[in-house]
C-alpha positions as CSV (number, residue, x, y, z in Angstrom):
1,M,-34.7,20.5,-46.2
2,S,-37.3,18.9,-43.8
3,S,-36.1,17.4,-40.5
4,R,-37.9,14.3,-41.6
5,T,-35.5,13.7,-44.6
6,T,-32.3,15.1,-43.1
7,K,-29.9,12.8,-41.6
8,P,-27.6,13.8,-38.8
9,F,-24.3,15.1,-40.0
10,A,-25.6,15.4,-43.6
11,A,-23.3,16.6,-46.4
12,F,-24.6,20.2,-46.2
13,E,-23.9,20.4,-42.4
14,W,-20.2,19.5,-43.2
15,M,-20.2,22.1,-46.1
16,I,-21.5,24.9,-43.9
17,A,-19.0,24.0,-41.0
18,W,-16.2,23.9,-43.3
19,R,-17.1,27.3,-44.7
20,Y,-17.2,28.8,-41.2
21,I,-13.9,27.2,-40.2
22,R,-12.0,28.6,-43.1
23,A,-13.7,32.0,-43.2
24,K,-11.4,35.0,-42.8
25,R,-12.0,37.6,-40.1
26,R,-13.3,40.2,-42.6
27,E,-16.0,37.6,-43.5
28,G,-17.0,37.2,-39.9
29,G,-14.9,34.2,-39.3
30,V,-12.4,33.4,-36.5
31,S,-9.5,31.9,-38.3
32,V,-6.9,33.2,-35.9
33,M,-8.8,31.5,-32.9
34,T,-9.1,28.4,-34.9
35,W,-5.4,28.3,-35.5
36,I,-4.5,29.0,-31.7
37,S,-7.0,26.3,-30.7
38,L,-5.5,23.8,-33.0
39,I,-1.9,24.6,-32.1
40,G,-2.7,24.6,-28.4
41,I,-4.3,21.0,-28.5
42,A,-1.4,19.7,-30.8
43,L,1.2,21.0,-28.4
44,A,-0.7,19.7,-25.3
45,V,-1.2,16.2,-26.8
46,F,2.5,16.2,-28.0
47,A,3.6,17.0,-24.4
48,L,1.3,14.4,-22.9
49,I,2.6,11.6,-25.3
50,A,6.2,12.5,-25.1
51,T,6.1,12.6,-21.2
52,L,4.3,9.3,-20.8
53,A,6.8,7.7,-23.4
54,V,9.7,8.9,-21.4
55,R,8.1,7.8,-18.1
56,S,7.4,4.4,-19.7
57,G,11.0,4.3,-21.0
58,F,12.4,4.8,-17.5
59,R,10.2,2.2,-16.1
60,V,11.1,-0.4,-18.7
61,E,14.8,0.6,-18.8
62,F,15.0,0.4,-15.0
63,T,13.3,-3.0,-14.9
64,N,15.3,-4.5,-17.6
65,T,18.6,-3.6,-16.0
66,I,17.5,-4.9,-12.7
67,L,16.4,-8.3,-14.3
68,G,19.1,-8.4,-16.8
69,A,22.1,-7.9,-14.4
70,N,20.7,-8.9,-11.0
71,A,19.1,-11.8,-9.3
72,H,15.4,-12.1,-9.2
73,S,15.8,-13.3,-5.7
74,T,18.8,-13.8,-3.5
75,V,19.1,-16.6,-0.9
76,Y,21.4,-16.1,1.9
77,V,22.1,-17.5,5.3
78,S,21.1,-15.6,8.6
79,P,24.3,-15.3,10.6
80,H,24.4,-17.8,13.5
81,L,26.9,-19.6,15.7
82,D,28.0,-23.2,15.2
83,P,28.6,-25.6,18.2
84,Q,32.2,-24.4,18.3
85,G,31.1,-20.8,18.6
86,V,32.2,-19.7,15.1
87,T,29.8,-17.3,13.2
88,I,28.4,-19.0,10.1
89,R,27.4,-16.7,7.2
90,T,28.0,-19.1,4.2
91,F,26.4,-22.1,2.6
92,S,28.4,-25.4,2.6
93,D,27.4,-28.3,0.3
94,Y,26.2,-25.7,-2.1
95,E,25.9,-28.0,-5.1
96,T,23.3,-30.1,-3.5
97,K,21.4,-26.9,-2.4
98,R,21.8,-25.7,-6.0
99,E,20.0,-28.8,-7.3
100,K,17.2,-28.5,-4.8
101,L,16.6,-24.9,-5.7
102,E,16.6,-25.6,-9.4
103,K,14.0,-28.4,-8.9
104,I,11.4,-25.8,-7.7
105,P,8.8,-25.2,-10.4
106,G,9.3,-21.7,-11.9
107,V,13.0,-21.5,-11.0
108,L,15.3,-21.0,-14.0
109,R,18.7,-21.3,-12.4
110,A,20.2,-20.9,-8.9
111,A,23.8,-19.6,-9.2
112,P,26.1,-20.0,-6.1
113,I,28.2,-17.0,-5.7
114,V,30.9,-15.3,-3.5
115,K,30.2,-11.8,-2.9
116,S,32.4,-9.1,-1.3
117,Q,33.8,-5.6,-1.5
118,V,37.5,-4.9,-2.1
119,M,39.9,-2.1,-3.2
120,A,41.0,-2.3,-6.7
121,S,44.3,-0.6,-7.9
122,F,46.1,0.0,-11.1
123,N,49.0,2.4,-11.8
124,G,48.5,4.2,-8.6
125,S,44.7,4.7,-9.1
126,N,42.3,3.1,-6.5
127,A,38.6,2.4,-6.5
128,G,36.2,0.5,-4.4
129,V,34.5,-2.4,-6.3
130,Q,32.0,-5.2,-5.6
131,V,33.2,-8.7,-6.4
132,F,30.8,-11.3,-7.7
133,G,32.5,-14.8,-7.9
134,E,30.5,-17.1,-10.1
135,T,31.1,-19.6,-13.0
136,L,31.1,-18.7,-16.6
137,K,27.9,-20.6,-17.3
138,D,26.2,-18.6,-14.6
139,L,27.7,-15.3,-15.8
140,K,26.3,-16.0,-19.4
141,S,22.9,-16.3,-18.0
142,L,22.9,-12.6,-17.1
143,T,21.7,-11.2,-20.4
144,L,23.0,-7.6,-19.8
145,I,26.4,-8.8,-19.0
146,A,26.7,-11.3,-21.9
147,N,25.1,-8.9,-24.4
148,P,25.8,-5.4,-23.0
149,E,25.6,-2.0,-24.8
150,I,29.4,-1.9,-25.1
151,R,31.9,-4.7,-24.7
152,Y,35.6,-5.2,-24.9
153,G,37.3,-8.5,-25.0
154,E,35.5,-11.9,-25.0
155,I,33.3,-13.2,-22.2
156,D,34.4,-16.9,-23.1
157,D,37.8,-15.9,-21.6
158,F,36.3,-15.3,-18.2
159,D,38.0,-18.3,-16.6
160,K,41.4,-16.7,-17.4
161,G,40.8,-13.5,-15.5
162,V,38.1,-11.1,-14.3
163,A,35.3,-9.0,-16.1
164,I,34.8,-5.3,-15.0
165,G,32.4,-2.6,-15.9
166,T,33.4,0.3,-18.0
167,G,33.1,2.8,-15.1
168,V,35.7,0.8,-13.1
169,A,37.9,0.6,-16.3
170,R,37.6,4.3,-16.8
171,A,38.3,5.2,-13.1
172,L,41.5,3.0,-13.2
173,G,42.6,3.4,-16.7
174,L,42.3,-0.2,-17.5
175,A,41.9,-1.9,-20.8
176,V,41.7,-5.6,-21.7
177,G,44.9,-7.3,-21.1
178,D,45.9,-5.2,-18.1
179,R,46.4,-6.6,-14.7
180,I,44.1,-5.3,-11.8
181,T,45.1,-5.6,-8.3
182,L,42.6,-6.6,-5.7
183,I,43.2,-5.8,-2.0
184,S,40.9,-7.5,0.6
185,P,41.0,-6.6,4.3
186,D,39.8,-10.1,5.2
187,G,43.1,-11.7,4.4
188,V,45.6,-14.2,6.0
189,K,45.3,-14.6,9.7
190,T,48.6,-14.5,11.5
191,A,49.8,-14.4,15.0
192,F,49.9,-10.6,14.8
193,G,46.5,-10.3,13.3
194,T,44.8,-10.4,10.0
195,S,47.0,-9.1,7.2
196,P,45.4,-8.0,3.9
197,R,45.1,-10.3,1.0
198,V,46.6,-8.9,-2.3
199,N,46.3,-10.5,-5.7
200,S,46.4,-9.5,-9.4
201,Y,44.1,-10.7,-12.3
202,D,44.1,-10.2,-15.9
203,V,41.2,-8.1,-17.2
204,V,39.7,-10.2,-20.1
205,Y,36.3,-8.6,-20.5
206,I,34.8,-5.0,-20.1
207,F,31.1,-4.4,-20.3
208,Q,28.6,-1.6,-20.2
209,V,25.1,-2.4,-19.3
210,G,23.9,1.3,-19.2
211,R,23.3,1.6,-15.4
212,Y,26.0,3.8,-13.8
213,D,25.8,2.0,-10.4
214,I,26.5,-1.3,-12.1
215,D,29.1,-0.2,-14.6
216,S,31.1,1.6,-12.1
217,T,31.2,-0.9,-9.3
218,R,31.0,-4.4,-10.7
219,L,33.8,-7.0,-11.1
220,Y,33.1,-10.6,-11.9
221,M,35.6,-13.2,-10.9
222,P,35.6,-17.0,-11.5
223,L,34.0,-18.8,-8.6
224,V,37.0,-20.9,-7.8
225,D,39.3,-17.8,-7.8
226,A,36.9,-16.0,-5.6
227,Q,36.6,-18.8,-3.1
228,S,40.3,-18.8,-2.8
229,F,40.8,-15.1,-2.5
230,F,38.0,-14.6,0.1
231,N,38.8,-17.9,2.2
232,R,35.6,-19.5,1.1
233,E,36.9,-22.9,0.1
234,G,33.9,-25.2,-0.4
235,Q,31.6,-22.4,0.5
236,V,29.5,-19.7,-1.1
237,D,27.8,-16.5,0.3
238,E,24.6,-16.8,-1.4
239,F,22.5,-18.0,-4.4
240,E,21.4,-15.8,-7.3
241,V,18.0,-17.3,-8.3
242,M,16.3,-16.5,-11.6
243,V,12.6,-17.3,-12.0
244,A,10.3,-17.6,-15.0
245,N,8.0,-14.9,-13.8
246,P,9.9,-12.2,-12.0
247,D,6.7,-10.2,-11.1
248,R,5.5,-13.2,-8.9
249,V,8.8,-14.1,-7.4
250,D,7.4,-13.5,-3.9
251,E,5.2,-16.6,-4.3
252,L,8.4,-18.8,-4.4
253,T,9.9,-17.3,-1.1
254,G,8.7,-20.2,1.0
255,S,9.9,-22.9,-1.4
256,L,13.3,-21.3,-1.8
257,M,13.9,-21.1,2.0
258,Q,12.8,-24.6,2.5
259,A,15.1,-25.9,-0.3
260,A,18.1,-23.9,0.9
261,G,17.8,-25.3,4.4
262,P,17.6,-24.0,8.0
263,R,18.3,-20.2,8.8
264,S,18.1,-19.3,5.1
265,L,16.5,-16.1,4.0
266,T,15.5,-14.4,0.8
267,W,15.6,-11.0,-0.6
268,T,13.8,-10.3,-3.9
269,W,14.2,-7.6,-6.5
270,L,10.7,-6.4,-5.7
271,Q,11.7,-5.8,-2.1
272,S,14.9,-3.9,-3.2
273,S,13.4,-1.9,-5.9
274,G,9.7,-2.1,-5.4
275,A,9.6,1.2,-3.7
276,F,11.1,3.0,-6.7
277,L,8.7,1.2,-9.1
278,N,5.7,2.3,-7.0
279,A,7.1,5.8,-7.1
280,L,7.4,5.8,-10.7
281,K,3.8,4.6,-11.2
282,M,2.6,7.3,-8.7
283,E,4.5,9.9,-10.7
284,D,3.0,8.5,-14.0
285,N,-0.5,9.1,-12.6
286,I,0.3,12.6,-11.3
287,M,2.0,13.6,-14.6
288,F,-1.0,12.4,-16.5
289,V,-3.4,14.4,-14.3
290,I,-1.2,17.5,-14.6
291,L,-1.0,17.2,-18.5
292,S,-4.6,16.4,-18.7
293,I,-5.2,19.9,-17.2
294,L,-3.0,21.3,-19.9
295,V,-5.1,19.5,-22.7
296,L,-8.3,20.8,-21.0
297,L,-6.9,24.5,-21.1
298,A,-6.0,23.9,-24.7
299,S,-9.5,22.6,-25.4
300,M,-11.1,25.7,-23.8
301,N,-9.7,27.8,-26.7
302,I,-12.2,25.9,-28.8
303,V,-15.0,27.3,-26.6
304,S,-13.7,30.9,-27.0
305,G,-13.4,30.5,-30.7
306,L,-16.9,29.1,-31.1
307,I,-18.6,31.6,-28.9
308,M,-17.0,34.2,-31.2
309,L,-18.1,32.3,-34.2
310,V,-21.6,32.0,-33.0
311,K,-21.8,35.8,-32.2
312,N,-20.4,36.6,-35.7
313,K,-22.8,34.2,-37.3
314,T,-26.0,35.1,-35.6
315,R,-27.5,36.5,-38.7
316,D,-26.5,33.4,-40.8
317,V,-28.1,31.2,-38.1
318,G,-31.3,33.1,-38.4
319,I,-31.4,32.7,-42.1
320,L,-30.6,29.1,-42.0
321,R,-33.4,28.5,-39.4
322,T,-36.0,30.4,-41.6
323,M,-34.8,28.2,-44.4
324,G,-36.0,25.1,-42.5
325,L,-32.8,23.9,-40.6
326,T,-33.6,22.4,-37.3
327,E,-32.0,23.1,-33.9
328,G,-30.2,19.7,-34.3
329,S,-28.7,20.8,-37.7
330,I,-27.4,24.0,-36.2
331,L,-26.0,22.3,-33.2
332,R,-24.2,19.8,-35.5
333,V,-22.8,22.5,-37.8
334,F,-21.1,24.2,-34.8
335,F,-20.2,20.9,-33.1
336,I,-18.4,19.8,-36.4
337,C,-16.5,23.2,-36.3
338,G,-15.2,22.7,-32.8
339,A,-14.7,18.9,-33.1
340,S,-12.8,19.2,-36.3
341,I,-10.4,21.5,-34.6
342,G,-9.8,19.0,-31.8
343,V,-9.5,15.9,-34.2
344,V,-6.8,17.8,-36.4
345,G,-5.0,19.1,-33.3
346,T,-5.0,15.6,-31.7
347,I,-3.7,13.9,-35.0
348,V,-0.9,16.5,-35.3
349,G,0.0,16.2,-31.6
350,V,0.1,12.3,-31.8
351,I,2.3,12.5,-34.8
352,L,4.7,15.0,-33.2
353,G,4.7,13.0,-29.8
354,C,5.4,9.6,-31.6
355,L,8.2,11.3,-33.7
356,F,9.8,12.7,-30.6
357,A,9.7,9.3,-28.8
358,S,11.1,7.4,-31.7
359,Y,14.0,10.0,-32.4
360,I,14.6,11.0,-28.8
361,D,18.3,10.1,-29.0
362,P,19.4,12.3,-32.1
363,I,17.2,15.1,-30.6
364,F,19.0,15.1,-27.3
365,D,22.3,14.9,-29.0
366,V,21.5,18.1,-30.9
367,V,20.2,19.7,-27.6
368,N,23.4,18.6,-25.9
369,S,25.6,20.0,-28.4
370,I,23.8,23.3,-28.5
371,A,24.0,23.4,-24.7
372,G,27.6,22.6,-24.7
373,G,27.2,19.2,-23.0
374,G,26.0,18.2,-19.5
375,V,22.3,18.0,-20.4
376,W,22.2,14.3,-19.5
377,D,24.5,13.1,-16.7
378,P,24.5,9.4,-16.3
379,E,26.3,9.6,-12.9
380,T,23.2,11.5,-11.5
381,R,20.4,9.6,-13.4
382,L,22.2,6.2,-13.4
383,L,21.1,5.5,-17.1
384,S,23.6,6.1,-20.1
385,N,20.9,7.9,-22.2
386,L,17.3,9.0,-22.0
387,P,14.9,6.3,-22.5
388,A,11.6,6.5,-24.3
389,K,9.1,3.8,-25.1
390,L,5.8,4.2,-26.9
391,V,3.1,2.2,-25.4
392,L,-0.2,1.8,-27.2
393,S,-2.3,2.2,-24.1
394,D,-0.6,5.6,-23.5
395,V,-1.1,6.9,-27.0
396,L,-4.8,5.7,-26.9
397,S,-5.2,7.4,-23.5
398,A,-3.9,10.6,-24.8
399,I,-6.1,10.4,-27.9
400,A,-9.3,9.7,-25.8
401,L,-8.6,12.4,-23.3
402,S,-8.0,15.0,-26.0
403,L,-10.9,14.0,-28.2
404,G,-13.2,13.5,-25.2
405,L,-12.4,17.0,-23.8
406,S,-12.7,18.6,-27.3
407,F,-16.1,17.1,-28.1
408,T,-17.4,17.8,-24.6
409,V,-16.4,21.5,-24.5
410,T,-17.9,22.0,-28.0
411,I,-21.3,21.0,-27.0
412,F,-22.0,24.1,-25.0
413,P,-21.5,26.8,-27.6
414,A,-23.0,24.7,-30.3
415,R,-26.2,24.3,-28.2
416,R,-26.2,28.1,-27.5
417,A,-26.2,28.6,-31.4
418,A,-28.9,26.0,-31.8
419,R,-31.3,27.7,-29.4
420,L,-31.0,31.1,-31.0
421,N,-34.4,32.4,-31.9
422,P,-34.4,33.1,-35.7
423,V,-36.7,36.1,-35.4
424,E,-34.7,37.8,-32.7
425,A,-31.4,36.9,-34.5
426,L,-32.6,38.7,-37.8
427,R,-34.3,41.6,-35.8
428,N,-31.0,42.3,-33.9
429,E,-29.0,42.2,-37.1
């Protein structure tokens, strides 16, 4: 077996490595350490992929609920005084301004809305709600409202009443067909002051988008009814602007303010939620580093196993060297032993992690039933369920990290075995 005719990773090198890996302890093998190393790497990779999938799910779910139920940018008026000394907070001639806004390249729609907070009441129960007054056409353009997780009633009946979130319906005990009473403190002005305005509306549509803060506070009302109820005849409070590329909405800020007229301002979804998204990204990086240490610790078990294997196989190494095996062949034999454990452990971990991310809902249902409920509280976490999304780059990162560490730590004990002096190895045995 001359080194001139032996190719790297030849068949006999794989055969010897396989013999060492599956050797029992009484034969000088370290099968127990092999299993410990394999299970450790599999669990570490599983934890890394599962965590990254959940973090990606949180980020995607949070972004989708923002973009699916909220404006990408809100255009509003900076409060100012008119020549008569009256404070102006609304847009007049809003249809003209709407046309100007929608002509801006990149703007998909600009919906004029009336927005306010009121007290909602039904059968003695009360709850604070946020009212959005807009047209049926504009409401349908909100994908999460038009196509929610759960719905009751028909959105096409919106002009005949109001639409509310499931949280509002649950708090007040409402169902489709009931009449909800709204009480606004900004009501009719009389000689004795401002009296609250009270009116009742039919509930024609109930939705659940999966965000607790939306489902428990939102009430949508036809624009005409909202203008009447809040004394906004011929006026709107702001424009909800949807753009083609939400991630670059800040680039349209100047054009939006110019189209909306003097004293107009904008507030984008990146400004309102950007800090949270940045925090998620930072947490992703921190979790990756922490779990990378876990993978490294699991990979170190390979070093321990290989050191024991080299020690037990010192005589074998001496014999193989006297038979003509080069240092490179010996190195590759022990490298195959360690690398094989890393590869198999990584494959098992990837399979477990992908299965966990794919079946996370039934898994948590089982955990929730065993724990007696309360494992996932949507009121605290703002999402109706635990999201998980497999991202190819996350899986590839986990694989590269695991294999890279496994291969790297394997080199050192393999080199130690390759540098054994065959004469000294046989003499000591």
